[in-house]
N, C-alpha and C positions, 0 to 999 in steps of 0.2 A: 897617631897623634897629631901629624902633619895634615892629614885629610880631616880631622877634626877641627883644627884651626883654620883651614881653608874654607870650611862650611860656616864657621862662627864669623870669619871675616866677611863673607859673601851676605850673610845675614844682616850684619851691621850696615854694610853698603846698600843693601835694598831697603832697609829701615830708613835711614839718612835719607834716600832718594824719595820715598814715598812722603816723608816728614816734610820735604821740600818743595813738592807739589803744590802749585797754586790751587785753590777751590775755585772751581768755573761755575759762574753764574748766567745763565741764559739770558742776555740783552733783552731778548723780546719779552721776559716776564716781567720788566718794569714798566709799569702803567703810566707813572707819573714820577717826576723827581724834581723838587724845589730845592735848589742850592743856595740861594739867597746871596747871589754874587752882584758883581759892578753893574751888569744891566739892569738890576731890579731898582733902580734908582726913583722912579715917579711912584705910581700909585698901583703898580703891579708887582707881582712874583712870576717869574717865567718857569715855566714847566720844560727843564732841560732833556727830558725823555725823549721831545720831538713829537710827542703825541697832541701837543697844542692845549694842554690843560692849565692856562695861565689864570693866574688868580688874583682877585681886585683886593687892595688893603682898605680896609674901613676905619678912618682915624688917621691922623698924621703918621706916617712912616718914619720910623728912625731905625739906624743901621749902627751896628758895633763889631768888635772883633770877635769873630766865630771860632768854630773847632777846625772848620776848613775855611780859609778865608773869611769873610764876613758873615753876619747873622743878622736875622730879623730882632729888632728889640720892640717888645710888647708893652703897651701899658693897658691899664684898665680898660679903655676905650678903644682899644684896636683889636680887630681880627682880619682875617683873610677868608674870602669866599671864592671857591672854585666852582663853575658852573657844572651843574650835573651832567654826566655822560654814561653810557650804557657801559662802557668798560670800566668805570670806577665802581660800579655797583658789583660786588665779589662775594661768591659763597665761599671759595679759598683765597686766602690772601696773607700778606705779610706787611705790615707797617713799622717803618723805622725812623730814628730820629736821634738828633743830638739835642739836650735840653739843658737849661743852667737857670734856675730860678729859687728864689727864697718865699715866693708866694705860699700863703698858709690859711686855716682857719676858713675854707669853703670848699667847695667841689671845683675843680680845675681842670679844664679840659685841653688838651694840646691839638688833637686831631680828631674829626667826628664826622661820620655821614648819617645823618638821622633829623627826621621832623621831631620824633619824641622816642621816649624809652622802648617802648614795646617794637617800634619798627626800626630800631637803631640796626643799620647795616654793620658798623664798626666803630669803635671809638677807643682811645687812650686817654687817661684822665689822673689826676692826683687825688687821693682820698682826703676828704676833708678832716678827718681825726688823726690819720696816722702820718700824712706826709709821704706815702708810699704810691708808687703807679699803679694802675690797674688798666684791665682791658673789658669792654663791655659790648655785648652786641644783643639784639632782641630775639624773638622767636616763640611761639607760642601763646602770644598774647600777655609776656613777661618779658624780663630782660636777665642776662646772663653775665655776672661779673666775676673775674679772677684777679686777685692782688698780688704785687710781688713783696718782697720782703726786705728791700733795700730804700732807706728814706732818701729821697732825691731832692727835696727842697731847702739844701744848706747852702746853694749857691754855687757848688762845684759844677763841673759839666759831667753829664751822665748819658750815655747811650741807651735807648729804649727801643724795643721791638716787640710787638705783638703778631701773632700769628693764629690763623684758623685752618685746619685741613677738613674739608667738607666731605671728602669720602672716608675719612676717620672718625669725624665727628670730635675732633681733639683741638682745643685751644691752648696756647703756650705764651708766657711773658718771659722776657729775657730783659736782664740790665746788665751793661757792660759785656755784653756777648754771652752771658752765662744764663741758662734756663733756670729760673727761680720757681715756677710753679707751672702746672697744666690741669684742664679740666675737661670734661665730656658734656658736650651740648647735643641732644638728639634733636632738637626743635629744627625746623628749617630756619637758616638765615635770611631775613627780610633783605629783599633787593631794592633797597629804598631808592626814590627819585630824588630824594634831597640833595641839595648842594654839598659839596665837601667843604668842611671848614677847618681853619687852624685857630686856636685860641678861642674857640666856642664851642658850646654843647649842642646847638642847632644852628640850620643855616640862617635862623632869625636873629642870632647874636644871643650874648648871655652867658654868666657863667665862664668868664674867659680866663686867660692865663696872662700874668706879669713876668717877665723876663725874657731871655733870649733862647730862640730856636734857631737850629741849623740843620742841612741836609736831610730834611724830609722827603721820603720815598715809599711807595706803595707798588707792592709785586702781586702779580696774579698766580702766585704759587706760595705754599707755605715752606719757606726756607728752613734748613736745617741749623742747627747751632754753629758748625764750623762756617757756615755760609755768612750766617750774621755776623760772626767774628771778623770775617773779610771785610764785609760793609762798615762796620765799625773802624777798623785799623787803617783801611786804605781810601775809603772814602767813594761815593757813588761813581766819580768819574775814572776809577780804576776797573771798572767790572766788565769792560768789553774785551780784555786781554789780560794772559797770565802774568802774575806779577813774580818775577823773578828773585827778588829780596825784598824784606820788610820796609815799607816806607816809599818804595819805588812807584810811582804813579804813572798808569797809561795817558798818553795823548790822543787817542783815537777817539774819543766820545766826549762830549760836553766840555766844559771850559777847565783850564788847570787850577786847581786849587791848593793852597799852601797849608799845610798842616800844622796846628799851633797847638 
């Protein structure tokens, strides 16, 4: 009996220890990170990854309280363009962001890298009819879309992530850290040379987004659900060192961001 109790206690300790471990994300997988913080006060948004993918804001920029620190406030005439770079053209990727909007009644794009639909590399948007987020990529002369289940245009903050694993031919969409659907796409992912844009369907502008965007990040790997939850809970700035407890942020990379 004593031996059995000892083994049960050991199992409990191991389980608690494993559950308390931080989810490690390789900082080298971050291609770009736009935190929309204090330094982004002119007509630029700064890439905090250190990879130099700064973006230009088209239309008068506005700022508001974000999910972490401040956020970019976008009107119908605003969008952000990040110049094309080869490391932003990805066959395997994850795109994450925080969004808050009440926009509806049209196709609404938050992040896109595309000249047009069939050559689209990746895109996150809100569906015109449902108010639910979706992901899209081109390939095979067509385009392939996957929708989520949660309505996100009610003015609350939502975390959205889309991913595609080119080795497995599998795309996934996550809302608030939970996978809501996945699909299989056999067609090759188009490596578009279009500029990366926020709040626009293509780098020419159009079909924009009205609302707040915060903490946009692009990774060159397909993150797992637990990794996406860590990005959501702790913020991009916390990714370079383990987090010992919920809400404790690392100061080793990027700016310090206060969670709201």
